[in-house]
N, CA, C and O atoms as CSV, one atom per row, in Angstrom:
chain,resi,resn,atom,element,x,y,z
A,1,MET,N,N,51.140,62.166,121.751
A,1,MET,CA,C,50.901,62.228,120.333
A,1,MET,C,C,49.975,63.410,120.054
A,1,MET,O,O,48.976,63.619,120.741
A,2,TYR,N,N,50.339,64.176,119.023
A,2,TYR,CA,C,49.539,65.336,118.651
A,2,TYR,C,C,48.412,64.916,117.715
A,2,TYR,O,O,48.528,63.937,116.977
A,3,ASP,N,N,47.335,65.664,117.760
A,3,ASP,CA,C,46.207,65.430,116.864
A,3,ASP,C,C,46.699,65.579,115.429
A,3,ASP,O,O,47.319,66.584,115.081
A,4,GLU,N,N,46.428,64.598,114.617
A,4,GLU,CA,C,46.911,64.600,113.233
A,4,GLU,C,C,46.352,65.779,112.440
A,4,GLU,O,O,46.983,66.223,111.481
A,5,ARG,N,N,45.198,66.288,112.815
A,5,ARG,CA,C,44.652,67.467,112.120
A,5,ARG,C,C,45.524,68.691,112.354
A,5,ARG,O,O,45.616,69.564,111.490
A,6,LEU,N,N,46.161,68.760,113.511
A,6,LEU,CA,C,47.083,69.849,113.825
A,6,LEU,C,C,48.403,69.667,113.078
A,6,LEU,O,O,48.985,70.633,112.584
A,7,VAL,N,N,48.861,68.441,113.002
A,7,VAL,CA,C,50.168,68.122,112.437
A,7,VAL,C,C,50.166,68.112,110.907
A,7,VAL,O,O,51.193,68.394,110.290
A,8,ALA,N,N,49.042,67.796,110.296
A,8,ALA,CA,C,48.976,67.643,108.831
A,8,ALA,C,C,49.521,68.852,108.062
A,8,ALA,O,O,50.281,68.651,107.115
A,9,PRO,N,N,49.177,70.084,108.414
A,9,PRO,CA,C,49.746,71.214,107.669
A,9,PRO,C,C,51.263,71.339,107.865
A,9,PRO,O,O,51.967,71.804,106.968
A,10,MET,N,N,51.758,70.933,109.013
A,10,MET,CA,C,53.198,70.985,109.285
A,10,MET,C,C,53.938,69.933,108.461
A,10,MET,O,O,55.065,70.155,108.018
A,11,ARG,N,N,53.290,68.791,108.264
A,11,ARG,CA,C,53.855,67.761,107.390
A,11,ARG,C,C,53.853,68.254,105.944
A,11,ARG,O,O,54.840,68.106,105.223
A,12,ALA,N,N,52.727,68.841,105.536
A,12,ALA,CA,C,52.561,69.298,104.152
A,12,ALA,C,C,53.551,70.397,103.785
A,12,ALA,O,O,53.959,70.516,102.630
A,13,GLU,N,N,53.931,71.189,104.765
A,13,GLU,CA,C,54.881,72.264,104.515
A,13,GLU,C,C,56.200,71.718,103.955
A,13,GLU,O,O,56.845,72.368,103.132
A,14,LEU,N,N,56.591,70.542,104.398
A,14,LEU,CA,C,57.817,69.924,103.887
A,14,LEU,C,C,57.555,69.054,102.665
A,14,LEU,O,O,58.320,69.095,101.701
A,15,SER,N,N,56.493,68.276,102.694
A,15,SER,CA,C,56.227,67.391,101.552
A,15,SER,C,C,55.950,68.191,100.278
A,15,SER,O,O,56.181,67.693,99.176
A,16,SER,N,N,55.461,69.414,100.415
A,16,SER,CA,C,55.182,70.255,99.245
A,16,SER,C,C,56.449,70.666,98.501
A,16,SER,O,O,56.377,71.099,97.351
A,17,VAL,N,N,57.612,70.535,99.146
A,17,VAL,CA,C,58.885,70.862,98.486
A,17,VAL,C,C,59.740,69.612,98.284
A,17,VAL,O,O,60.963,69.696,98.168
A,18,GLY,N,N,59.083,68.458,98.243
A,18,GLY,CA,C,59.785,67.228,97.891
A,18,GLY,C,C,60.442,66.470,99.016
A,18,GLY,O,O,61.248,65.575,98.766
A,19,VAL,N,N,60.114,66.810,100.267
A,19,VAL,CA,C,60.646,66.069,101.405
A,19,VAL,C,C,59.692,64.912,101.678
A,19,VAL,O,O,58.507,65.114,101.943
A,20,GLU,N,N,60.224,63.710,101.610
A,20,GLU,CA,C,59.434,62.485,101.732
A,20,GLU,C,C,59.199,62.139,103.204
A,20,GLU,O,O,60.134,62.104,104.004
A,21,GLU,N,N,57.953,61.888,103.539
A,21,GLU,CA,C,57.642,61.475,104.911
A,21,GLU,C,C,58.059,60.030,105.137
A,21,GLU,O,O,57.776,59.153,104.321
A,22,THR,N,N,58.731,59.796,106.252
A,22,THR,CA,C,59.027,58.437,106.695
A,22,THR,C,C,58.398,58.320,108.078
A,22,THR,O,O,58.833,58.967,109.031
A,23,ARG,N,N,57.376,57.491,108.171
A,23,ARG,CA,C,56.573,57.446,109.393
A,23,ARG,C,C,56.816,56.204,110.235
A,23,ARG,O,O,56.260,56.070,111.325
A,24,THR,N,N,57.646,55.295,109.732
A,24,THR,CA,C,57.968,54.086,110.495
A,24,THR,C,C,59.479,53.885,110.497
A,24,THR,O,O,60.199,54.437,109.665
A,25,ALA,N,N,59.939,53.086,111.447
A,25,ALA,CA,C,61.368,52.765,111.510
A,25,ALA,C,C,61.812,52.052,110.236
A,25,ALA,O,O,62.918,52.287,109.750
A,26,ALA,N,N,60.968,51.192,109.699
A,26,ALA,CA,C,61.310,50.467,108.470
A,26,ALA,C,C,61.482,51.428,107.297
A,26,ALA,O,O,62.377,51.241,106.472
A,27,GLU,N,N,60.639,52.447,107.214
A,27,GLU,CA,C,60.778,53.432,106.136
A,27,GLU,C,C,62.067,54.231,106.277
A,27,GLU,O,O,62.719,54.541,105.281
A,28,VAL,N,N,62.431,54.562,107.501
A,28,VAL,CA,C,63.700,55.267,107.740
A,28,VAL,C,C,64.871,54.370,107.329
A,28,VAL,O,O,65.786,54.818,106.637
A,29,ASP,N,N,64.841,53.111,107.755
A,29,ASP,CA,C,65.910,52.176,107.404
A,29,ASP,C,C,66.026,51.969,105.901
A,29,ASP,O,O,67.128,51.808,105.378
A,30,ALA,N,N,64.895,51.972,105.206
A,30,ALA,CA,C,64.919,51.777,103.755
A,30,ALA,C,C,65.709,52.883,103.059
A,30,ALA,O,O,66.308,52.650,102.010
A,31,VAL,N,N,65.712,54.072,103.632
A,31,VAL,CA,C,66.459,55.188,103.046
A,31,VAL,C,C,67.864,55.271,103.636
A,31,VAL,O,O,68.847,55.273,102.895
A,32,LEU,N,N,67.967,55.339,104.950
A,32,LEU,CA,C,69.263,55.569,105.588
A,32,LEU,C,C,70.117,54.310,105.685
A,32,LEU,O,O,71.342,54.393,105.765
A,33,GLY,N,N,69.479,53.158,105.678
A,33,GLY,CA,C,70.212,51.902,105.807
A,33,GLY,C,C,71.085,51.565,104.618
A,33,GLY,O,O,72.004,50.754,104.738
A,34,THR,N,N,70.819,52.169,103.473
A,34,THR,CA,C,71.633,51.891,102.284
A,34,THR,C,C,73.015,52.517,102.391
A,34,THR,O,O,73.980,52.026,101.805
A,35,LYS,N,N,73.099,53.611,103.149
A,35,LYS,CA,C,74.363,54.324,103.371
A,35,LYS,C,C,75.054,54.699,102.069
A,35,LYS,O,O,76.277,54.628,101.949
A,36,LYS,N,N,74.240,55.101,101.095
A,36,LYS,CA,C,74.772,55.533,99.809
A,36,LYS,C,C,74.190,56.882,99.449
A,36,LYS,O,O,72.996,57.125,99.627
A,37,GLY,N,N,75.037,57.756,98.942
A,37,GLY,CA,C,74.582,59.057,98.489
A,37,GLY,C,C,74.339,60.021,99.633
A,37,GLY,O,O,74.770,59.802,100.765
A,38,THR,N,N,73.638,61.089,99.306
A,38,THR,CA,C,73.358,62.130,100.291
A,38,THR,C,C,71.878,62.137,100.641
A,38,THR,O,O,71.015,61.981,99.777
A,39,VAL,N,N,71.607,62.321,101.923
A,39,VAL,CA,C,70.227,62.355,102.414
A,39,VAL,C,C,70.101,63.488,103.428
A,39,VAL,O,O,70.882,63.579,104.374
A,40,LEU,N,N,69.115,64.341,103.218
A,40,LEU,CA,C,68.758,65.351,104.197
A,40,LEU,C,C,67.648,64.764,105.050
A,40,LEU,O,O,66.648,64.275,104.523
A,41,VAL,N,N,67.818,64.810,106.365
A,41,VAL,CA,C,66.812,64.295,107.291
A,41,VAL,C,C,66.333,65.459,108.158
A,41,VAL,O,O,67.132,66.123,108.818
A,42,VAL,N,N,65.034,65.694,108.148
A,42,VAL,CA,C,64.452,66.758,108.952
A,42,VAL,C,C,63.634,66.123,110.061
A,42,VAL,O,O,62.684,65.386,109.799
A,43,VAL,N,N,64.004,66.412,111.302
A,43,VAL,CA,C,63.198,66.003,112.449
A,43,VAL,C,C,62.238,67.169,112.699
A,43,VAL,O,O,62.609,68.186,113.283
A,44,ASN,N,N,61.013,66.996,112.248
A,44,ASN,CA,C,59.996,68.032,112.315
A,44,ASN,C,C,59.379,68.058,113.710
A,44,ASN,O,O,59.479,67.087,114.461
A,45,SER,N,N,58.746,69.169,114.046
A,45,SER,CA,C,58.186,69.336,115.379
A,45,SER,C,C,57.084,70.391,115.337
A,45,SER,O,O,56.990,71.164,114.383
A,46,VAL,N,N,56.251,70.416,116.381
A,46,VAL,CA,C,55.200,71.430,116.476
A,46,VAL,C,C,55.704,72.726,117.112
A,46,VAL,O,O,54.959,73.705,117.167
A,47,CYS,N,N,56.922,72.755,117.582
A,47,CYS,CA,C,57.419,73.918,118.313
A,47,CYS,C,C,57.574,75.138,117.414
A,47,CYS,O,O,57.593,75.027,116.188
A,48,GLY,N,N,57.683,76.272,118.029
A,48,GLY,CA,C,57.803,77.527,117.304
A,48,GLY,C,C,59.056,77.631,116.466
A,48,GLY,O,O,59.026,78.228,115.390
A,49,CYS,N,N,60.166,77.064,116.932
A,49,CYS,CA,C,61.397,77.176,116.133
A,49,CYS,C,C,61.346,76.270,114.907
A,49,CYS,O,O,62.055,76.524,113.933
A,50,ALA,N,N,60.533,75.230,114.929
A,50,ALA,CA,C,60.330,74.433,113.720
A,50,ALA,C,C,59.480,75.228,112.734
A,50,ALA,O,O,59.756,75.244,111.534
A,51,ALA,N,N,58.442,75.887,113.252
A,51,ALA,CA,C,57.536,76.653,112.398
A,51,ALA,C,C,58.196,77.898,111.831
A,51,ALA,O,O,58.016,78.215,110.655
A,52,GLY,N,N,58.953,78.600,112.649
A,52,GLY,CA,C,59.519,79.878,112.229
A,52,GLY,C,C,60.900,79.802,111.624
A,52,GLY,O,O,61.325,80.721,110.924
A,53,ASN,N,N,61.614,78.701,111.891
A,53,ASN,CA,C,63.010,78.648,111.464
A,53,ASN,C,C,63.328,77.411,110.620
A,53,ASN,O,O,63.801,77.537,109.491
A,54,ALA,N,N,63.074,76.232,111.156
A,54,ALA,CA,C,63.512,74.994,110.493
A,54,ALA,C,C,62.753,74.735,109.188
A,54,ALA,O,O,63.374,74.597,108.134
A,55,ARG,N,N,61.441,74.669,109.244
A,55,ARG,CA,C,60.685,74.372,108.017
A,55,ARG,C,C,60.868,75.453,106.951
A,55,ARG,O,O,61.061,75.118,105.782
A,56,PRO,N,N,60.815,76.739,107.314
A,56,PRO,CA,C,61.080,77.747,106.288
A,56,PRO,C,C,62.493,77.626,105.691
A,56,PRO,O,O,62.670,77.835,104.491
A,57,ALA,N,N,63.479,77.297,106.497
A,57,ALA,CA,C,64.844,77.139,105.988
A,57,ALA,C,C,64.923,75.979,104.999
A,57,ALA,O,O,65.573,76.086,103.959
A,58,VAL,N,N,64.270,74.889,105.321
A,58,VAL,CA,C,64.261,73.729,104.420
A,58,VAL,C,C,63.567,74.103,103.109
A,58,VAL,O,O,64.039,73.740,102.031
A,59,ARG,N,N,62.458,74.820,103.198
A,59,ARG,CA,C,61.749,75.242,101.980
A,59,ARG,C,C,62.626,76.140,101.119
A,59,ARG,O,O,62.652,75.988,99.897
A,60,MET,N,N,63.342,77.072,101.737
A,60,MET,CA,C,64.232,77.958,100.976
A,60,MET,C,C,65.356,77.155,100.318
A,60,MET,O,O,65.646,77.347,99.137
A,61,ALA,N,N,65.976,76.274,101.065
A,61,ALA,CA,C,67.087,75.482,100.543
A,61,ALA,C,C,66.631,74.535,99.443
A,61,ALA,O,O,67.421,74.177,98.571
A,62,ALA,N,N,65.368,74.124,99.472
A,62,ALA,CA,C,64.831,73.215,98.452
A,62,ALA,C,C,64.772,73.871,97.078
A,62,ALA,O,O,64.635,73.182,96.067
A,63,ALA,N,N,64.871,75.183,97.032
A,63,ALA,CA,C,64.847,75.900,95.754
A,63,ALA,C,C,66.225,75.973,95.103
A,63,ALA,O,O,66.343,76.397,93.954
A,64,HIS,N,N,67.262,75.566,95.821
A,64,HIS,CA,C,68.631,75.622,95.298
A,64,HIS,C,C,68.824,74.564,94.216
A,64,HIS,O,O,68.198,73.505,94.256
A,65,ALA,N,N,69.686,74.853,93.257
A,65,ALA,CA,C,69.914,73.933,92.129
A,65,ALA,C,C,70.521,72.602,92.572
A,65,ALA,O,O,70.167,71.554,92.034
A,66,VAL,N,N,71.418,72.635,93.535
A,66,VAL,CA,C,72.071,71.416,94.014
A,66,VAL,C,C,71.268,70.885,95.204
A,66,VAL,O,O,70.989,71.617,96.154
A,67,GLN,N,N,70.903,69.610,95.140
A,67,GLN,CA,C,70.081,68.991,96.180
A,67,GLN,C,C,70.667,67.646,96.581
A,67,GLN,O,O,71.374,67.014,95.796
A,68,PRO,N,N,70.371,67.202,97.813
A,68,PRO,CA,C,70.736,65.840,98.203
A,68,PRO,C,C,69.989,64.828,97.334
A,68,PRO,O,O,68.980,65.157,96.709
A,69,ASP,N,N,70.490,63.610,97.302
A,69,ASP,CA,C,69.821,62.554,96.540
A,69,ASP,C,C,68.415,62.300,97.054
A,69,ASP,O,O,67.491,62.065,96.274
A,70,ARG,N,N,68.259,62.348,98.360
A,70,ARG,CA,C,66.944,62.122,98.994
A,70,ARG,C,C,66.768,63.149,100.102
A,70,ARG,O,O,67.740,63.628,100.685
A,71,LYS,N,N,65.520,63.477,100.379
A,71,LYS,CA,C,65.166,64.329,101.513
A,71,LYS,C,C,64.010,63.642,102.217
A,71,LYS,O,O,62.978,63.361,101.607
A,72,ILE,N,N,64.186,63.373,103.507
A,72,ILE,CA,C,63.141,62.704,104.278
A,72,ILE,C,C,62.856,63.484,105.553
A,72,ILE,O,O,63.644,64.328,105.980
A,73,THR,N,N,61.711,63.178,106.147
A,73,THR,CA,C,61.349,63.798,107.410
A,73,THR,C,C,60.682,62.777,108.321
A,73,THR,O,O,60.029,61.837,107.868
A,74,VAL,N,N,60.866,62.988,109.594
A,74,VAL,CA,C,60.139,62.265,110.642
A,74,VAL,C,C,59.506,63.337,111.523
A,74,VAL,O,O,60.006,64.460,111.593
A,75,PHE,N,N,58.416,62.996,112.191
A,75,PHE,CA,C,57.741,63.981,113.022
A,75,PHE,C,C,57.840,63.567,114.484
A,75,PHE,O,O,57.185,62.623,114.926
A,76,ALA,N,N,58.674,64.295,115.226
A,76,ALA,CA,C,58.844,64.030,116.656
A,76,ALA,C,C,57.501,64.219,117.348
A,76,ALA,O,O,56.796,65.196,117.093
A,77,GLY,N,N,57.152,63.288,118.219
A,77,GLY,CA,C,55.891,63.374,118.934
A,77,GLY,C,C,54.780,62.566,118.283
A,77,GLY,O,O,53.831,62.166,118.958
A,78,ASN,N,N,54.883,62.320,116.990
A,78,ASN,CA,C,53.866,61.519,116.304
A,78,ASN,C,C,54.461,60.261,115.687
A,78,ASN,O,O,53.923,59.168,115.867
A,79,ASP,N,N,55.553,60.405,114.971
A,79,ASP,CA,C,56.206,59.243,114.351
A,79,ASP,C,C,57.339,58.795,115.276
A,79,ASP,O,O,58.516,58.888,114.927
A,80,LYS,N,N,56.963,58.310,116.457
A,80,LYS,CA,C,57.961,58.054,117.499
A,80,LYS,C,C,59.003,57.018,117.090
A,80,LYS,O,O,60.198,57.246,117.279
A,81,ASP,N,N,58.578,55.889,116.535
A,81,ASP,CA,C,59.541,54.857,116.140
A,81,ASP,C,C,60.450,55.349,115.017
A,81,ASP,O,O,61.653,55.088,115.023
A,82,ALA,N,N,59.870,56.058,114.062
A,82,ALA,CA,C,60.662,56.601,112.955
A,82,ALA,C,C,61.664,57.638,113.467
A,82,ALA,O,O,62.813,57.670,113.028
A,83,THR,N,N,61.225,58.473,114.385
A,83,THR,CA,C,62.100,59.506,114.943
A,83,THR,C,C,63.249,58.869,115.716
A,83,THR,O,O,64.405,59.265,115.563
A,84,MET,N,N,62.928,57.888,116.542
A,84,MET,CA,C,63.989,57.209,117.305
A,84,MET,C,C,64.984,56.546,116.357
A,84,MET,O,O,66.192,56.607,116.587
A,85,ARG,N,N,64.491,55.918,115.301
A,85,ARG,CA,C,65.380,55.244,114.363
A,85,ARG,C,C,66.262,56.254,113.628
A,85,ARG,O,O,67.464,56.035,113.483
A,86,ALA,N,N,65.679,57.347,113.168
A,86,ALA,CA,C,66.477,58.367,112.476
A,86,ALA,C,C,67.592,58.868,113.384
A,86,ALA,O,O,68.728,59.037,112.941
A,87,ARG,N,N,67.275,59.104,114.638
A,87,ARG,CA,C,68.278,59.605,115.578
A,87,ARG,C,C,69.411,58.607,115.801
A,87,ARG,O,O,70.529,59.008,116.124
A,88,GLU,N,N,69.138,57.323,115.635
A,88,GLU,CA,C,70.191,56.318,115.765
A,88,GLU,C,C,71.271,56.491,114.697
A,88,GLU,O,O,72.414,56.081,114.900
A,89,TYR,N,N,70.920,57.086,113.581
A,89,TYR,CA,C,71.882,57.337,112.509
A,89,TYR,C,C,72.710,58.597,112.761
A,89,TYR,O,O,73.710,58.831,112.083
A,90,PHE,N,N,72.295,59.401,113.726
A,90,PHE,CA,C,72.992,60.654,114.036
A,90,PHE,C,C,74.048,60.416,115.113
A,90,PHE,O,O,73.987,61.008,116.191
A,91,THR,N,N,74.988,59.571,114.826
A,91,THR,CA,C,76.028,59.186,115.787
A,91,THR,C,C,76.745,60.422,116.332
A,91,THR,O,O,77.206,61.281,115.582
A,92,GLY,N,N,76.821,60.480,117.662
A,92,GLY,CA,C,77.526,61.573,118.319
A,92,GLY,C,C,76.659,62.784,118.628
A,92,GLY,O,O,77.146,63.765,119.189
A,93,TYR,N,N,75.397,62.728,118.273
A,93,TYR,CA,C,74.496,63.856,118.522
A,93,TYR,C,C,73.370,63.425,119.447
A,93,TYR,O,O,72.852,62.312,119.353
A,94,ARG,N,N,73.006,64.334,120.342
A,94,ARG,CA,C,71.905,64.072,121.269
A,94,ARG,C,C,70.576,64.292,120.558
A,94,ARG,O,O,70.515,65.043,119.585
A,95,PRO,N,N,69.512,63.648,121.031
A,95,PRO,CA,C,68.193,63.877,120.430
A,95,PRO,C,C,67.812,65.350,120.480
A,95,PRO,O,O,67.997,66.017,121.498
A,96,SER,N,N,67.289,65.841,119.389
A,96,SER,CA,C,66.936,67.242,119.271
A,96,SER,C,C,65.717,67.373,118.361
A,96,SER,O,O,65.616,66.702,117.334
A,97,SER,N,N,64.801,68.242,118.755
A,97,SER,CA,C,63.637,68.538,117.921
A,97,SER,C,C,63.411,70.040,117.969
A,97,SER,O,O,63.236,70.605,119.048
A,98,PRO,N,N,63.411,70.677,116.839
A,98,PRO,CA,C,63.698,70.136,115.526
A,98,PRO,C,C,65.192,69.896,115.354
A,98,PRO,O,O,66.014,70.307,116.173
A,99,ALA,N,N,65.505,69.227,114.276
A,99,ALA,CA,C,66.894,69.012,113.884
A,99,ALA,C,C,66.917,68.770,112.377
A,99,ALA,O,O,65.942,68.308,111.785
A,100,ILE,N,N,68.047,69.093,111.787
A,100,ILE,CA,C,68.247,68.860,110.363
A,100,ILE,C,C,69.631,68.253,110.209
A,100,ILE,O,O,70.618,68.813,110.684
A,101,ALA,N,N,69.700,67.105,109.543
A,101,ALA,CA,C,70.979,66.430,109.344
A,101,ALA,C,C,71.199,66.178,107.860
A,101,ALA,O,O,70.271,65.837,107.126
A,102,LEU,N,N,72.432,66.352,107.439
A,102,LEU,CA,C,72.820,65.966,106.089
A,102,LEU,C,C,73.792,64.805,106.229
A,102,LEU,O,O,74.849,64.930,106.846
A,103,LEU,N,N,73.412,63.674,105.645
A,103,LEU,CA,C,74.257,62.480,105.691
A,103,LEU,C,C,74.804,62.193,104.299
A,103,LEU,O,O,74.125,62.384,103.290
A,104,ARG,N,N,76.028,61.738,104.274
A,104,ARG,CA,C,76.654,61.313,103.017
A,104,ARG,C,C,77.242,59.935,103.252
A,104,ARG,O,O,78.082,59.744,104.132
A,105,ASP,N,N,76.796,58.987,102.463
A,105,ASP,CA,C,77.232,57.592,102.588
A,105,ASP,C,C,77.106,57.096,104.027
A,105,ASP,O,O,77.975,56.383,104.529
A,106,GLY,N,N,76.010,57.484,104.680
A,106,GLY,CA,C,75.699,57.003,106.017
A,106,GLY,C,C,76.300,57.780,107.162
A,106,GLY,O,O,76.024,57.473,108.322
A,107,ASN,N,N,77.120,58.786,106.870
A,107,ASN,CA,C,77.761,59.578,107.919
A,107,ASN,C,C,77.204,60.991,107.953
A,107,ASN,O,O,76.988,61.608,106.909
A,108,VAL,N,N,76.970,61.504,109.161
A,108,VAL,CA,C,76.517,62.883,109.300
A,108,VAL,C,C,77.670,63.804,108.913
A,108,VAL,O,O,78.746,63.752,109.510
A,109,VAL,N,N,77.436,64.645,107.911
A,109,VAL,CA,C,78.462,65.603,107.502
A,109,VAL,C,C,78.111,67.017,107.943
A,109,VAL,O,O,78.982,67.885,108.005
A,110,LYS,N,N,76.843,67.251,108.248
A,110,LYS,CA,C,76.410,68.545,108.766
A,110,LYS,C,C,75.153,68.329,109.590
A,110,LYS,O,O,74.252,67.588,109.197
A,111,MET,N,N,75.111,68.991,110.741
A,111,MET,CA,C,73.975,68.811,111.647
A,111,MET,C,C,73.569,70.165,112.211
A,111,MET,O,O,74.404,70.957,112.646
A,112,TRP,N,N,72.279,70.403,112.192
A,112,TRP,CA,C,71.718,71.580,112.842
A,112,TRP,C,C,70.821,71.065,113.958
A,112,TRP,O,O,69.751,70.513,113.703
A,113,GLU,N,N,71.264,71.248,115.187
A,113,GLU,CA,C,70.467,70.851,116.342
A,113,GLU,C,C,69.586,72.029,116.764
A,113,GLU,O,O,69.750,73.150,116.282
A,114,ARG,N,N,68.664,71.755,117.659
A,114,ARG,CA,C,67.721,72.791,118.091
A,114,ARG,C,C,68.438,74.078,118.493
A,114,ARG,O,O,68.001,75.169,118.127
A,115,HIS,N,N,69.526,73.959,119.236
A,115,HIS,CA,C,70.206,75.179,119.694
A,115,HIS,C,C,70.852,75.955,118.544
A,115,HIS,O,O,71.227,77.115,118.716
A,116,GLN,N,N,70.985,75.322,117.369
A,116,GLN,CA,C,71.530,76.006,116.195
A,116,GLN,C,C,70.410,76.492,115.263
A,116,GLN,O,O,70.672,77.125,114.241
A,117,ILE,N,N,69.173,76.188,115.629
A,117,ILE,CA,C,67.999,76.593,114.856
A,117,ILE,C,C,67.229,77.675,115.605
A,117,ILE,O,O,66.848,78.698,115.035
A,118,GLU,N,N,67.011,77.432,116.873
A,118,GLU,CA,C,66.206,78.326,117.712
A,118,GLU,C,C,66.842,79.715,117.790
A,118,GLU,O,O,68.041,79.842,118.039
A,119,GLY,N,N,66.037,80.743,117.578
A,119,GLY,CA,C,66.509,82.112,117.724
A,119,GLY,C,C,67.291,82.646,116.532
A,119,GLY,O,O,67.820,83.755,116.594
A,120,ARG,N,N,67.374,81.880,115.450
A,120,ARG,CA,C,68.093,82.328,114.256
A,120,ARG,C,C,67.101,82.631,113.147
A,120,ARG,O,O,65.937,82.235,113.207
A,121,GLU,N,N,67.570,83.325,112.156
A,121,GLU,CA,C,66.745,83.626,110.988
A,121,GLU,C,C,66.754,82.431,110.042
A,121,GLU,O,O,67.791,81.801,109.836
A,122,ALA,N,N,65.597,82.125,109.469
A,122,ALA,CA,C,65.489,80.990,108.556
A,122,ALA,C,C,66.422,81.135,107.364
A,122,ALA,O,O,67.003,80.149,106.909
A,123,HIS,N,N,66.574,82.355,106.852
A,123,HIS,CA,C,67.440,82.527,105.681
A,123,HIS,C,C,68.903,82.252,105.998
A,123,HIS,O,O,69.652,81.838,105.114
A,124,ASP,N,N,69.327,82.474,107.241
A,124,ASP,CA,C,70.707,82.146,107.626
A,124,ASP,C,C,70.912,80.632,107.672
A,124,ASP,O,O,71.946,80.125,107.237
A,125,ILE,N,N,69.933,79.924,108.195
A,125,ILE,CA,C,70.004,78.456,108.232
A,125,ILE,C,C,69.961,77.913,106.807
A,125,ILE,O,O,70.714,76.999,106.470
A,126,ALA,N,N,69.090,78.465,105.973
A,126,ALA,CA,C,68.989,78.028,104.578
A,126,ALA,C,C,70.308,78.249,103.848
A,126,ALA,O,O,70.727,77.402,103.060
A,127,ARG,N,N,70.964,79.375,104.100
A,127,ARG,CA,C,72.254,79.650,103.466
A,127,ARG,C,C,73.272,78.586,103.850
A,127,ARG,O,O,74.024,78.108,103.001
A,128,GLU,N,N,73.299,78.215,105.121
A,128,GLU,CA,C,74.215,77.159,105.573
A,128,GLU,C,C,73.877,75.818,104.924
A,128,GLU,O,O,74.768,75.046,104.570
A,129,MET,N,N,72.582,75.552,104.774
A,129,MET,CA,C,72.165,74.311,104.123
A,129,MET,C,C,72.637,74.285,102.673
A,129,MET,O,O,73.158,73.272,102.207
A,130,VAL,N,N,72.458,75.384,101.966
A,130,VAL,CA,C,72.874,75.478,100.564
A,130,VAL,C,C,74.393,75.289,100.453
A,130,VAL,O,O,74.872,74.605,99.548
A,131,GLU,N,N,75.135,75.890,101.365
A,131,GLU,CA,C,76.597,75.716,101.367
A,131,GLU,C,C,76.952,74.245,101.570
A,131,GLU,O,O,77.865,73.729,100.925
A,132,ALA,N,N,76.235,73.576,102.460
A,132,ALA,CA,C,76.481,72.148,102.696
A,132,ALA,C,C,76.092,71.319,101.471
A,132,ALA,O,O,76.789,70.366,101.123
A,133,PHE,N,N,74.982,71.676,100.814
A,133,PHE,CA,C,74.585,70.968,99.588
A,133,PHE,C,C,75.681,71.111,98.534
A,133,PHE,O,O,76.065,70.134,97.891
A,134,ASP,N,N,76.180,72.337,98.364
A,134,ASP,CA,C,77.232,72.571,97.369
A,134,ASP,C,C,78.503,71.789,97.696
A,134,ASP,O,O,79.185,71.291,96.800
A,135,LYS,N,N,78.806,71.690,98.960
A,135,LYS,CA,C,80.032,71.000,99.369
A,135,LYS,C,C,79.899,69.485,99.293
A,135,LYS,O,O,80.797,68.814,98.784
A,136,TYR,N,N,78.809,68.942,99.784
A,136,TYR,CA,C,78.695,67.482,99.926
A,136,TYR,C,C,77.870,66.780,98.842
A,136,TYR,O,O,78.097,65.605,98.555
A,137,CYS,N,N,76.934,67.481,98.253
A,137,CYS,CA,C,76.063,66.816,97.280
A,137,CYS,C,C,76.646,66.816,95.874
A,137,CYS,O,O,76.454,65.857,95.127
A,138,VAL,N,N,77.341,67.855,95.512
A,138,VAL,CA,C,77.948,67.938,94.172
A,138,VAL,C,C,78.989,66.842,93.998
A,138,VAL,O,O,79.042,66.192,92.954
A,139,ALA,N,N,79.819,66.636,95.019
A,139,ALA,CA,C,80.896,65.662,94.918
A,139,ALA,C,C,80.342,64.255,94.705
A,139,ALA,O,O,80.960,63.447,94.011
A,140,VAL,N,N,79.204,63.961,95.284
A,140,VAL,CA,C,78.595,62.648,95.102
A,140,VAL,C,C,78.104,62.499,93.676
A,140,VAL,O,O,78.212,61.421,93.091
A,141,ALA,N,N,77.563,63.575,93.109
A,141,ALA,CA,C,76.992,63.530,91.767
A,141,ALA,C,C,78.067,63.456,90.678
A,141,ALA,O,O,77.797,62.980,89.576
A,142,GLN,N,N,79.271,63.919,90.976
A,142,GLN,CA,C,80.325,63.948,89.957
A,142,GLN,C,C,80.902,62.591,89.679
A,142,GLN,O,O,81.797,62.460,88.845
């Protein structure tokens, strides 16, 4: 477990753009267990690719007009039960930190695993996120 003083700014980086922290398995289930609408799930981490790629991409995508119904985050290494529970909803995907998943009605429709985040530019990941929002979130809202 990381010192919360170290992790707090990393949490705030996402919560400042409307990503809701889910720190327990019950909180994750309260959002993902309904299996309705669209939910962006960010598996946050202290690693460099989370700092340089994943969190900045999420912040950029949060400025887009079309958004998922909910956006939540778990913090790998600190919110262990919440992280394990969130990963249970990512059927067919191996555990990855960081990771970003877009679920629609309980099914993963787009997933960015660590190997798709690491070594890439944040704006490229954000562009893909926006494309996924336009494709999957608009249809739910209509």
